[in-house]
N, C-alpha and C positions, 0 to 999 in steps of 0.2 A: 329765179334763173329760167324757167320754163316761159314767165311772160316776156322776158327780156328777147329771149330766142324767137316768139311769134311776133313780137313787134317788129325786131329786125329784118324779120324774112317776110310779114305780112300775109301771115298765114293766121288762121282761125286756131291752129291745133298746134301744141307744141309739146315735145317730150325731154325728160331727163331720165333716160332707160339706164339701169344698172344692172349687171350680172356678176356673180362669184364663181360661175363655173356649173354650178348645181342646180342655180334658181335665177329666175329674173323677174323682177319688179321695175313698175315707175316711181323712182323715188319724188319726182313732181311732174305736173303737167298743167297746160292751161287750154282747155278745149272750148271755152266760150259756148257756142250752140251748138258745136259739132259732138255727134254721139261718143259715149265710152269706148275705148277700144280697149282690148285685150295685149297683156305681153304674149309673146308666142316664141317657141323655139327657132322657128323659123325666121323671124326677125331678127333673133338672136345670132344666129349661124350667119346671117348676113351682114350683120353690122361687126361680126368677130373677123371679118376678113377683112374689114376696111381699115388704111392704114392713116388716110387723110379724108379730105373732103369728097362728100359722096352726092349724086342726087340719082332718084330713081323716079321715073315717070311712066305711069301706066295709062295706056290710052286703048280704046276701043279698037283704034283703026289697027295699031300695031299686032293686036292679037295672040298678046302677052299671054301664055298659060296660067291660068290660077294658080296651079301649084308650084311655078318657079317665080311667082312676084313675091318680094317681102312682104307687100301689103296685106292684111287681113283679107281673106273671102269674103265676097259677099257686101263688103262695104263701097262707099263713093268716093273714098279717097283714090284720087290720081297720081299725087304730087308727095314725093319724100326727099328732103333735103338734110343734112346732116354733117356731124364732125365726131369721129370715136374719142373716146377718153382714154388716152394711152399715157402709162407712166413712164419715169424715164427709163425704167428698164425694160419698157415695151409689153407690161401687161395691159391689157384691155379691161377697164372695167367698166364700159359701157359705151353710152354715146348720148348727144344733144340733139334732136332734129325737130324738123318744123314739116307740117303734111295739112295738106288741102284737098279739097276735091276738083280744084282747077288747077292747071300745070302755069308755074311763075318762072319769070325769069330770073336768075340768080347772078347780080353783080359780084364784082371783086370784092368790093366794100363788105357786101354781106356775109361773103366768104371768111375775109378776114375777122368781121364781128364774132361768126360762129366759132372761129378759131380761138380766140380772145376767150371768149366765154367756155369753151372746152377748157381750155388752161385754167382758167378761174376755177370750175368745177372740179378738175382734180386736185388743185390746192386745197381746195377744201375739204374732198374727200380725203386729201391725204392729212389735212388738220385732223380731222374728225377722228381717222384712225389713229393717229399718233396720241392724240387727247385719249380714246380708248386705251390704247396700249397703257399710256402712262396711269390712267386709273386703276388699269389692271395690276399694273407692277406696283402702284402704292398698295393696294388691297391685298396683293400676295406678300410684300413686305411687311404690311402691318401684321398679316397672319403670321408670319416666321416669328417677328418681334414679339406676337403674342405666346407663342410656343416657347420660345428662348425665355421669356418671363416667368412662364410656367415651369420650364426644365430648371432654370435657375432657383426658382423658390421652391421646387422640390429638393433639388440638389441641396438648398440652403437647409432646408427642414432636416434633410437625411443629416447632413453634414453637423448641425447644431444638435441634434436629439440622438445621434446615434452612441450607441453604449459603448461600441471601441472607441479608442482613438485614432482621429485621422490626422494628416499630416503633410505636408510639403516642405522639405527641406534641401537646401543648396549643397553640392558637392563639399563645400568649404566648412558646413558644420552649422549653419544657422537654419532657423525655423522661419519659413515664409508664411506659413500659415499652420493652425491647429485649432481643432474644434475643444468644446468645453470636456469631453471626455477626457481628451487626452491630458489637458489641463489639470483637471482631477486626479487622474492615474499619477501624475508626476508632483502632485501636491501643491499645484497653484490656483490661486482663487479664480483667473480667467485666461483666456487665450492669450490676450494682451500682455498677462505679466508674464508667461511662459515665455514668450517672443522676446520680450524686452529682457529678461533675465537669463534665460538660459541659451548664452550666445555661443559656445563653444561644445557642440554636443559630444565630442570625443573624449574631453577632460571633465567634463561637469556632469555626464549622465552617465557614460558607461563604467561599471565597476571595473571592468578590464578595457582599458582604451585601446587594446589590441583588437577587441570586437568590432568596433566603428572602421577599423581599415579593413577587416575581413569582409565587411558589408559592403563598403565603397569598393573592394576589389570585383565582388560577385555581381554587383549593379553593373559594373564597367563590362564584365566580359558576358554576363548573363543576360543582362537587362531587366533583372527580377530576383529578388529572394522570396522563399515561401518558409514560414515556420521557421525564422532565424531567432533564435532563443539566447536571450542575454541577461545577465543581471543588472540593475540599473539602481541609481540611487534616486530616491526624492528629494524633494528641497529640504525636508527637514533631517535628511542623511540617513534616512532607513533605506534600507535594501528589499526591492522587489525583483520578481522576474517575470519579462514579458516576452512575448513571440511577434515579430514582425513580418508583415506581409508587404512588399513594395515592388514598385516598378521603375525603371528610369525614362524620363520624360526628355525627347531630343528637339532640336530644331532641323529645318528642312536639309541643313548641311550636317547633320549628324551630331552635332554637339550636343554634350549633356546640358540640359537646362536646370533642370531640378529631380528631387525623388518624391514620390507622392505613393502614400500606402496608409495602412493601419495597424494599430497595435492593441493587442490584447493583453490584460494582466492573468498572468499563469501562475501567481504565488502558490493560491491555494492547490492548484494540480501538481506543481512542482514538489510543494510539501507533500502532498497524499504519495507522489511518486518515490520521494525520498522515504517515506514513511511506508511503503510498499517494500520498497528496497530493502531498508533494515529490516522490516518485518520478515522478509524472505530469507535475509541473511541468517537473521534470528533462530528461523526455524530450520534451515539448513544444518545451523550448527547444533539445534538441541535433535534434530533428527539424527546426526551424526553422532552425537555423544551421548543421547540418553541412554539411560540403564534399563529402561523398557523396551521392549519391541515396538518397532513402529514400522508401517509400511501405508504404500499408497497404491490403490486398486481401481482401474475404469470400469465402466459401468456394466461391461460385458463380463467382470470377475477376473480379469487378467492383471496380474501382480505387476506394478510399473516400477517399484522401487521397494528395496527393503533396508533398514539400517543394519548396521554391525552388530548390535545386539540381538536383533532378530535371527541373525543370520547365525550368530553363537548360537542362540537358543535350538534352533532347528539344525543345525550343522552343516546348511547350505550356504552356498555363496550367492550374491545377489543374482549373477546372472543363472546359474541353476534353478534359483526359485521363480525368476521369470519365464524361463523354459519349459518348467514343468506345470501339470494342471494343478489347480487348488486341492481337489481330491487326493493327490498324489501323496501329501503329506498330512492329511488329515485323519483323524483314527475312524474308521468305518462307521462305527454306530453313533458318531457324532456330527456326521456330513450331512445329514437331512436336516436335525434341526437349524445348522447355521445356515444352510441356503435357504429355509423358509424364511429364516428372520431377514436375510439380505435380499430375497425377492420383495418382501414388505419394504423393505427401506427403498428399494429402487422404484416401485409403485407409490411413494411419497406417503405409504401409511404410519411411517415412524421416522422421526429426525436419526435416531440413534438405537442400538440396542446392545444389552450386556449379555455375555454367556460365558460358562465356563465350560471348557471343551478339552480333549485330548488331540494332540499332535504326534506323530511317528516320525522321531527323529531320522536323519541320515544313517546313524547308526543301528537304527531299528529300537532304541529305547523310547520310552513314552513320556511326553513331556504334559503336564498339566498347566493349563494357562487360561487367567481372566481375561476375556476379550471385550473391548469396547470399540464398535465401529460406528463411525458418524459420517453422514452425508455433507459433503461440501458442493454448493450451488453457485451459479454466476448472479449478478444482480438481477437477472429475471426470474431468478427462482428454477433455472434448468440444471438437473445435477450434473456435475462434471465430473467427480471421482469419490471415492470414500477413503476415508483414513482410519486405519486401525492401531488400535495400542493394546499391544499383548505384555502382560505380567506373567511370568512363571512362578507359578502356585505349586509346584511338585512338591517341594519340601513340606508346604502347608498341608496339604491333601494327605500326605502319607502321614503326617502329624496327627490330622484329623480322624484319618482311619484308625491309627493307633487310639487315640482318645474314644473315638466310636466302640472299637473292641472293648477296650476297657471300660467303657460305659454301660456295654451289653455283654460283657463276658465275665465270669468269674476268674479273679487271677489266681487263686489256686489250682482250680481243675481245668480253666481252659473251658468249661462248658458257656454254654450260653446262662446270664442271669434272669432276674426276675423281668426286669424291663424288656429285655428281648421275648421272653415267653410270652408276656403279657400283648407286646405285638403283634406275634405269630398267632395267638389266641383271638384278638381282634379281627385279623384277615379270615381266620378260620371261620369265625361267627358271621363275618360278613357274606362270607361264599355259600354259607349253608342256608342264609335267608333268601340269596337268588338261586339256590341250586339244592332243591331237597333231597337230592340223592347223594351231596357232598358230606358225606358223615363223618364224625371225627370224636375222640375219645381224649381225657385227660387223667394222668395218673400221677397222683401225689405220694410220693415216699417219703419215711421216716426211719431211720436207721434203729434199730432195738438196742436200749442199755448202751449207747454209745457213748455217753457222758463217763459211764463205769470205765469203759475201754481206755477213753482219752485220757480219765485222771490215772489209771494205772501203768499206763505204758507209755506216757506223756505224750505233749501236745505236737512235736514234730512227726512222732509215730502216727499219731491221730490223723495228722494232715495227710500222710502218706496212705493211710487207710482209706482216706475220702478219696484221693486220688484214684486210686487201684479201683475203688468200688465204681467210681464215675466212668472209668474205662468198661468193667465188666458191663454195667447197665448200657453204656452205647451200643457195646457190641451184640446186645440183644434186640436192636431196634433197627428201622431201615435208615438209608441214607436222607429221605425225605422228611423224617420224623423228627422231632427237636427234642434232646434230652439238656435241662435247665438245673443248675445249684440255685436255689432259693437261698440258702444261707445254713451256717451251721451244719446239721444233718440231714437237711432237708433237700429232696429232688423233686422234680416234676418232669413229666415225658409228655409230649403232644403227638399223638398218632393220627397222621391224617389219612383221609379216604381209605375207611375201614369199612368192611361189610356188615358187621355185626358189634354188639358188646362182647361177643367171644373171643373177636380179636384181641382186645385188650387184655382180657383175662389171660389168654395165650400168652401174652408178653410178660405180664406178671408173674405167671408160671415159671416161664422162661428165667426171669431174674431172680426168682427165689431159689431156684435150681442150680443156678450159677454162683451164687453166693454161699452155697452149702460148702463149696470147697474152700478151705482155711487159707488164710493171707500168712505170707511169711515176710515178717517185718523185721529183717534182720535175725536176730536171734529170737524174736518173739514170732508165736503161732498164734493167729488170733481167728477166731469165727465170728462171724455177722450175720444177721439175719434183717429185714426190714418188713415194715407193716405199710401196706398199699391201699389207697383208696382210690377209687375210680369212680368217675363221672363221663357220661355221654352226651353228645350234642341232640342225641334223639329226644332228649327231653323238651328240646325248644328254647335253649338259652339265648337270650338277646346282650347279655352283658360277660364281657370274659371274665371279669372278677367273680361272678356268679357262679362259674363253673370251676374256678378253682377253689372257691370256698367249699362247693359241696364235696370236692373230690380231697379235701382236707378233712372235711368232717366224716366222710366215710373211712380215711385212714384213721383217725381217733377211734371209730368203731372198730376197726380192725385190732388195734392196740388192746381197746377193752376186751376184746374178745380171745386174747392170750398171744397177742404178736406174731410174726412170721407168716402173716396169710393177707390177703386181698380181699375187700370188701366194695361191693358195687351199692353206688349211692341209691336211694330212695327218698321219696318225698316226707316220708316219716323223720328220716333224720334230720331234714330242714326244719320240720315242725319242731323236732327235739331241739335243733340248735337255737330256733327262736325262742324257745321255752327258758332255756339256759341264759340266753341273752337278756331276757325279761328279769329272769331270776336275778341275775347278776346287778342291773340297775337297782332292782328292789334291797338287793344287800348291801349296795352304797349308801343307800337312802337309810337302811336299818340301822347301821353302825351309826350314823347321825342322829338317829331319831331313839336310839337305845331301845331296840326293840328284843333283845336278848334276854333271856334267863340262863342263870346258872342251875342245873338239876345235879343232885347227889344221889349217889349210889354207894349203899354200904358196903366196905369190905370188912368182912368177919374174920376175928382170929380164931383159927381152929384149935387152938391151944385152950384157950378160954372161953370160947363159944359165944362171944360178945362183939358188938362193932370196936373195930379198933381205928377205923378211919373212914373217908369216903373218897371216891373217883368224882372230879368235878366234869360234868357233859354239859356242854352248851345247847341250849334250844332257843329256836328262832319263832317266835310269836307273830306271824305276818298280820297285819290287818286284816286281809281280805282272805287269804288261805289257809289262816289258822297256824296251828304248830308246824313247822318246815323240819323235815329229817334233816341230822346233820350229814345224812351221806349225800343229799341232795346238795345243800350250801357249802360245805366245808372245803370238797376240791374247788369249786370256784372261787371261795376267799384265800386258798391257796395259790392259784394262778394267778388272781389280780393283785396279791400282795395284801388283801383288807384282812387276811389272817393274820397281820401284825397288829393293827390296833385291837381287833377281835380279841386276839389271845392275851395281849397287855391286860385288857379288861377283864376277863375270864379269871387269868391269874390274880389281879387285884382282889376282885369280888370275892372269889372262894378263899384267899388267904384271910380276907377280912372275916367270912362268915365262919370257919374252921377255928379262928382266933376268940371269935364270941362264944362260940359251941363250949371251946375249952374252960372257958370262965363261967358258962352257965352250968355246966355239968362236972365240976369238978372231981366226982366219984369215978370218972371215967380216966385210964390212963391217957396222957396226953393224946388227944385225937390228932392223927397227920390226915394230908389234905393230897390226893394224886393227880396230879394237872398234866394233861397232855401237852407237848411241845412239837409243832410241826415240823419238818426239815428245815423249812424257809426262816421260821422263828430260832432254830437252834443255830443257824451261820449268820444269823444278823448281828453285825456287829453293835456291841453295848448290852448283850443279852445279862451277863452277870450285875452288871452296874444296873440294868432294870430290876432284876429280881432281888438286888440288895435294897433298891429304894423301896419296892413291895414290902419287903420283910420289915423294914424301917418304920413304914407308914403304918402297917397294920400291927404290929407288935408281936408278930409271929417268929418264933424260933426256927432256924434252918433246918433243926433234925425233925420238924413237922412238915415238912414240905418234900415231896417227893415229885420229881420229875419223869415222864414216860416218853420214851422217845423209841421209833423202830429200828430195827437192825441195819436196814438201810442208810439211816441217817448217819449211824457209828460209821459203817464201811466207806462210805462216798465221801466222807469228811474225816479220815482217819487221822492225818496231821493234825488238823485244828482241834478235832474233839478232844484228843488228849490233854492239852492245855487248858481248855475251857473247862474239863471235867474235874482237873485239879484244883482250878479256882472254884468250883461249885463244893468239892469236898471240904475245901478251907472252910466252908459256912456249914459243916455237917449236913447239906442238902443231898437226899437220898436219889439215886438213879435207877429207875428201873426200865426193862427192854420189854415194850410192848408187842403184843402177838407172836410170841416166840414160837419160831415153828414154823412159821409162814415163808420166811425170807432167805435167808442164807443157812440157817439153822446148823450153824457151826458154833462149837464153844471155844475155839482157839481164841477168839477176839476178847474173850472175858479174861484172859490173862494180861491182857493190853491194857485194858480200862477198869477203872473202880465203880465195878457195878454192884448196886445191892440187892434188886430184886429182878426176877424173871417173872415175867406174866404169859400163862402158857396161852395159847389161845383155844379160845371156845370151841372150835372146829373139833380139837381132839378131846375136849372134857365130854361133848355130847355124844361121842361114840362111843365110851367108855363102858365094855361090857365086862362079862367074868374073866376072859381068857384071851380077847380079841388083841390084834395088834396094836391099836392105838393107847389100850393100857399099860403095854409094854413101853410103847412111845414115853407115856407121861410118867412111867417109873423111872425110866432111864433120864428123863431130864431131871427129875427132882433128885435124884440119885447124885448126878455129876454136879448139880448145884450146890449141893450139900457138901461135896468134896471139895467146892470152891469158895464155898464159905458164903454162900448167894442163898437168900430167902428165895423163896416161891410163890406166886399168887396165882391161882387157878380162876379163869375168867368163865363165864358160862354155864354155873353149876344150877342146873334146874330140878335136881330129884336128891331124896334121902340116900339114895344107893351110890351116887356118884359122890356126895359127901363123906360118905363112910369111905369107900374107896381113898380118897384124897387124905383122910385123917388118918387112914392106917398106912400111908404113902409118908407121912410125916408131912404134907404140905402146909407151911406156915399160914398160909390166906387162903379165903375163896371170896368169890362174889358172883351173884346171879340171880335169876327171878327166885331160886329157892328161899334167899332170905329178903329179897325185896328189888323191885323194879327202881329205876331212878326216880327220885322223890323232888320235888319243890322244896324248898329252903323251909317251909312252914311244915310240910309233911315229913320232912327230915328231923327236925328238931322235935316234933311230936313223937317220932320212933324212938329217939334218944331218951326222952322221957319216960318212953315206956319201958326202957331198958330190956328188951328181949333176950332170950339166951338160947341157942342153938346144940 
């Protein structure tokens, strides 16, 4: 283009000068040998003012100012001819021009050529501009199409892979589109199968067809639905619950085109809601109808609701319980433990707790209840409220209290029993171990001769006596002390916080003094006394049983010393008790090992002056201790019951021996054997049968056997003894009253019983003098016995003077060391062979 301009105008320099309003540049130029020139604002401003062909001539003669010429300053160019490039809309795009150092004449033909070339340049520029715009439009469209493809791909991926069902449906009830999730939800293999088969949504899909119409109505008026819940059929006929969120799509005129939205299966949620609703309903029914008390309490401890059972238990209405504080109806002493447990529950230290506590009813009565409190939390574990179950256990508690009292108290006297006493003793021992100043003492009491009183006045009167004695004993102690009945006629007292043992002795003295007053039991007036043993904590006990044991030992010592007194325990008594325990154990083994012997003491007929018989006396030959005195082991044998097998053995052995001597020494009148029977033996069932068996086995005649019993055995078992002695008399067995004068010393009972012999106790014989009182007593006993037809045997004869007096009194028999000590069977046999005379 620039070359054509230069050629047409016959100039060495031509330019196609372009500008866009912000910049200028030469689009093309043909300069041949003319130097480069630069585009300038001045040139552009000049051309921008031109509407058609223009010519600029700069001559030195004209004196054109350099600042006003469009030609470059300092150049040799003096001639410029050109045409502006104007669009149809009048926009200037630039210019085509020719330049030279010399001035030219410009013909009309050249002007026209420049105009033609200008139009061609404009056409080319517009074409280039249109092509550029077209390319840009194509690029932009391609970019939009790429975005649309990406968006469609993304939407398609979402549509295809969404877990919710997505749909488009017509208002008439057909599916336009559905994603795989919706097809699966309704039970179809693919969206295509769903669209093909489910052609009427109202009748084929909705369980309640009216729901479809409700859906359409809301879509028409609101253009959208949210959480639209319905029951629908699946392809196999099963029913599920769905929720729909949809919107209405309209055309430009507002007509409805279709509905679109998504569907979610809420069957499990619906079932959970139904289950929760049913559970809440069941809970409500249980809460209202439960027989136990139920309540709900918030985390601040305020009661939210109480069921009728709890209202009835406490006597308050639900509103009253909600309006009053927790401590208003809680028993004061039980408030703190409950609040402590509830605080632990709130802090998450426990899930629930159980407690038995007391409530104060509205009417003031006390209610015992078993309380179970559980915490209820939400899914995140945040505590919401607590639920309380309350069971009325008032009657149970009352029954337990009665049972506990019965278990810890004596039913006759109402006093605490042994179990209660041992608990208190344990508390006292524990306190003393921690506080040496806290001293106490135990008194063990046993009534003297209570069995005789009980048997003589009857058991009912005996029970009344025990009750009155319990009352008198209780009146002698302080309220903080404990008086207990251990059983039978045994009592115990725990004296706490004493200053010294003298305090316990003073209490024992008060008891002895108060019991001196007789007891009026109806028509009977009864006197009673008590033996008391005292043990003090000052001895440093660790076990309560040991304290009671030692007090018991001290009580036995009091009885041994004459009854109706008190004895304070010391360690020697314990040592003695241990010795007795060991002796008892050895005694049991001695019966098994046959360590016993029978010794025989001669009984002399004073009329003939020769041996008439023997008294059988048992001896124990201990393997370690040697010969043990009967005084040491017979009482133990009595107490433990070992006297029964031991007595049977002595009876059998002595009967056997006397029968052998009868055969060996026929020159003697038939020798008799005198055997002692204890009270326990005498009252043992089957005694007569046992004696008859021994007589049968040994061949001894009944008239050769004499049984010795004490006065007390006769008196204490009067009713039974009468029948028993009649049976013994039928066997011609003689009955001897041993130690006469030391017991009741009454001859009145001799009229009642078939007694054959009285044995005067050695204590009277030993003290017989010329004219002393004892001699008179012996004379009186012998005289009265003879008047009753009863023979007399004197025990403990030691001197000839005693023998002479007894002979003078016409005493029938005598025994003692004057004649012979008790002898072994071999020595006794030798004595018989010697046939001594006195």
